[in-house]
N, C-alpha and C positions, 0 to 999 in steps of 0.2 A: 103292758107296761108295768114296770114295778112301783112307780107312785105317779102322782101327777107332775112330778119334774124329773124322773129318770124313765128313759125308755130304752130297750135292747131290741135290736133287730138281727136275727141271724139268717144269713143269705149265702149262697154259693154261685160260683160259675166254673164252668170248664170251657176247654178248648185245645187244640192241636198247636204245638209249635211251630212257627213259620220256617224255621230252619230245617230242611231235610232231614239232616243227619238226627237230629234231635226227636224229629217228627216220628222216624222209623224206629229209635231206640227206646226212647222214653214212654211214648204213648201220650195220653191226655194229661193236661196240668189241671188238677182240680183244687181250686181253692174255696176253703170254707171261711167266711167272715163274721165276725161278730162286732157290730157297731152298737156303741154305747152313746147316748145323747143325755145330756143335761138341759132341760129346757126352763125358759121364764115362765112361771106359772100364770102370769097375767097375760103376757101377749103370745106365748107359745113360740118366740125366737129360741133357736138353739144357741146356747151358750158355750157348750163344750161338747166335742166329739172325739170318742177314741175308737179305734179300730184295731182288731186283732186278726191276723190272718192265719190259718192252719194248712200247711201243704202235706198232711201226714196221708192224705188219701192217693197223693200222686207218687210215681216212682222216683227213684234216687235221680235218674237223668232229668226227668220232668221238673223236679225241684231245682236242681242246678240251672238248666236253661231259665227257669222263671227269676231265680236270683240274679243270674249273670245278664239277663236282659234288662232288668230292673238297673242293675249297676251301671250298664251301658248309657240306658236312657238317661239316670240321672247325671252321668258325667258330661254327656253332651249338652244338656240344659244347664248345668253348672258353666260349661266353658261359654256358653251363649251370654249367660247372665254377666261373666267377667268381661266379656268384650263388650258388651253395652254399657257396664258400669264404667269402663275405661273410656269408651266414646263420650259418655256425659261428662267425665271429670275434664277430658281435653277440651271439650266444647265450652265447658265452665270456666276454664282458665282463658281462653281467648277474649271473653266479653270484658271490655274494661269501662263500659258505661253504666255499670251497674251501681244502683242506690244503696248504700250499706247503712242506712240511717236505721235506728230501733224501730220506729212507727213512721214509714213514709207517708205523705199522703197522696192516697190513690189518683186523685184528680189532677196533682202537680200544679194546682193553682196557687200562687204564694200570696195572693190578695184574699184568699176564702178567709172568713172570720167564723170560727167556730162558736156554736150557740152554747150560753152558759147551762148548767143543770137545771132543769125545772123541779121544784119541790111538788108533790103532789099531796094532798089534804089527806092521805092515808094514814097517817100517824097519829093525827087529831082524831081520827073516828075508831082507832082499835081499843078494844076493851082494856090492854094494859096501860095505854095513855090517859085513859079516864081512871083508871086505880090509882096510878102515881101522880097525877094531876101535870102531865107534861104539856108544857104551853102549845098553843094552837098556832099553826102558821097561816 
């Protein structure tokens, strides 16, 4: 750990390409990763994560396979997201019974009476109210 809020982890993985052409031509794909984390000092929760990948230990065909397979995967996932967004947009247009009020009542009971705001006696007991002589409620 660099400090109590910054953490750096260096790790690596290796593997053979699934494609037989790249497996025979390129050899192993070796990826060295450096992960940097920014942590919340109180809870330990990760606030930010940055990964950097180093493929310099791999041969050029193995590097090409890695980036090509990554691009193909990203393109397929992007296509899935686009289709899902189009479906949700199309299904959103067909619903005609939506309530577009700013703050609709979730119970949909028009006879429901809202309770007025209740004052609590916290302002009268605070040191500031005693100092300035605010009235008690």
